[in-house]
N, C-alpha and C positions, 0 to 999 in steps of 0.2 A: 789576255793570255790565261788559259786554264792550266792549273797544276794537276798532273795525273794523280789518281788515288794511290795512296801508299798501300803496300801489301799488309793486310791486317795480321798481327801476330796470333799464333795459335796458343792453346793452353800448354802449361808446363807438362812435359811427358810424365812427370812423377804422378800427376793426377790420373793419367791413364793406368799406371801401374797400380795405384791404390784401388782402382775398380776391380782388380783381380781378373780382368778379361784378357789382358795381354801381358807378355813377359819380354824383357829386353834380352836379346841374344847376340849382341855384338861381340861379346867375349868368346863366342864359339866360332868366330870367323877369323880368317887371316886377312889383314888389312895391308894394302900397298897404295902408293901414291905415284903419279907420273913424275913429280918433282917436289922438292921441298927445300926451304932454307934451313940450314943446320939449327937444331933446337926448336923447330916449328913444324913438327911432323905428325905422325900417327899418334904418338903419346899425348900430344896436346889436343888432338881431336877427341880423345877418349878419356880424359882425366876428370870429367864432371866439373870443370872449372870454366865458367863463362868469360873469364879474363884472359885465358890463353887461346891460341888459335893455330891452325895450320896455315902456312904461307907457301904458296907455290913459288917455284924458281925456274921457270921455263916457258915454252911457248904454249899457247892455247890450242886445243882445249886442255884444261887441267882436270885430271882424273883421280877419283877415289875408287879403288877396287875392293870389294868386300866378297871374299870367297869362303864358302862353307865346305866342310869335308864330306857332307852328304846332302842330298836334296832336302831343302828346308822350306817350311811354310812361312811366308812373311806377309804381314798385313799392313804395316805402317812404317814409314821412314820419317824421322824427325831431324831437321837441320836447323842449327841456330846461326843466324847471321845478324850483324849489327851495323847498319849504315852510318849511324851517328859516330861510331868509333872508327870504322874502317873506310868510309867514303869510297874512293875509286877502287879499292880492293874488294868491294862488296859484289857478289855475283848478281847479274841482272837477268841472265838466261841459263837455266839448268836443264839438262836432259838426264832422265833416269832410265837405265837399261837393265835387262835381266837376261839370263841365259845359262847354258851349261859351262861355258868357258869364254875366253876372249874372242873366239872365232865365230860364235853364233849369237851374239848379243842383239836383242831387239828393244827398241825404245818403247816404254810403256807410259811415260809421262814426260811432258816438256813444260816448264814453268817460266813465266815472265814475272820477274820480281821488281817491285818499285820501292826503292828505299826501305827494304825490310829491316825490322828491328825486333827480333824475338824468334820464337820457334816457328818453323814452317813445317806443317804436317802434309806428307805426301802419301796418299793411299796407294797401296800396291795390290790392286785387285784386277781380275780378268773381266771379260765382257759380261759375265754373269754376277759381278760384284762379289766374287769369292776371292779369298786371299791367294796369292800366287805361290807356287812351289818352284824353287829355283836353286841352282848351285852357286849363282853369282849375281851380285848387284854392282852396277857401275854408275857412279854419279859423275857427270861431265859438266864442267863449267864452260859454257860456250862464249859467254861475254860478261864483262863487268860494267858497273856504272862508270860514267865519264870516260868510257873507252880504256879503262885501266888494263894494264898488262897482266899482273899477277893477282892472285885472289886470296882472300881470307875466309875460312870457315872455322867457327868456334867449337861446335860440337855436332856429332852425328850419332843418332841412336836408331836401332833396328828392332822392331817388335813383331813377335809371333802371337797368334791367338792362343789363349789357354783353353784347352778342351775340358768340358765339364765331365766329371766321372758320374757314374750312376748314383753314388752317394751324394755328390755335390748338387744333384738336381732337386733333392728334397729341401724344403725351406728350413732355414735355421729357426729353432724353437727358442727365440729370445724375447718375444713380445711379453708385455706385462700380463696380458690375458692368459698366455700360455703358462707363465711362471705361477700365476695364482691358481690355475687349473691343476698344474702339477703338484702344488702344495696340498690342495684339497685331496687329490688322488693319493698322495703319500700318507696324509692323515687317515684316510679311509683304510689304506692298506695296513697301517699299524693297528688300527682298531680291529681289522679283520684277524690279524695275527693274535691279538688278545682274545678275540672270540673263539678262535681255533683252540687256543690253549685252554680256555674255559670249557668249551664243549668237549674237549678231549677228556677232561676230568669227569664230566657228566657221563660221557660215553663209557668210560672205564667202570662207572658205577652201574652200567646196564640200563640206562634210561633211553637208549635208542638214538641218540644224537650222533651224527657223523661229522667230524671236523672238515672233511673234504666237501660235503654238501654245503656246510655253512660258508666256507670260503668261496666256493664256486658261485653260490647264490649272490654274493656281494658283487661279483663281476670284476674285481680289481686284481685278484690274485688267483691264478689258475694252477691248481695242483694236479690236474689231469683226471 
């Protein structure tokens, strides 16, 4: 008898945030649940604590609704589930839907999970691999392991891509070579200023030297 492969855990979403390419926007949305056990609701889904969890308290499918006040670009959904701790409460089949409201939701992803233990990364992209723009995301738990009735989810995070500004497209000048080059340029600039001061004294004595020509010739300080 073969054992099915377990769902491999994804990277900690904080690693995504550190890249500077995405930003978590869950705080900008209104969250609601189809049901929950008292003390195990939305707050536990969003408290950044992997020891707490949402527990449903009703019939399947169990729903998490994430509604934005305006149409929002979303790129990745991250869900934390832990079969070792939750066993029959662990989701085994999840549907992710998007739309403008409850009445026109369309499924964009369906996942089959096998004893997941960690972060599950769900890309929210269209047929052209571009991030989806939507007013609403719905996560539906269609089934649990061992035919469990209620479900546990420990954390959910929603990410939007960070757009690069025109300034951000330029490379950061932090390399050792650049810092050495900058130091040399600064030294030359200071020497240029000394030469300008020196040539100014000569120029005032009528020897024909121009401080502007001296500085411009050096190429590091342009006085016009």
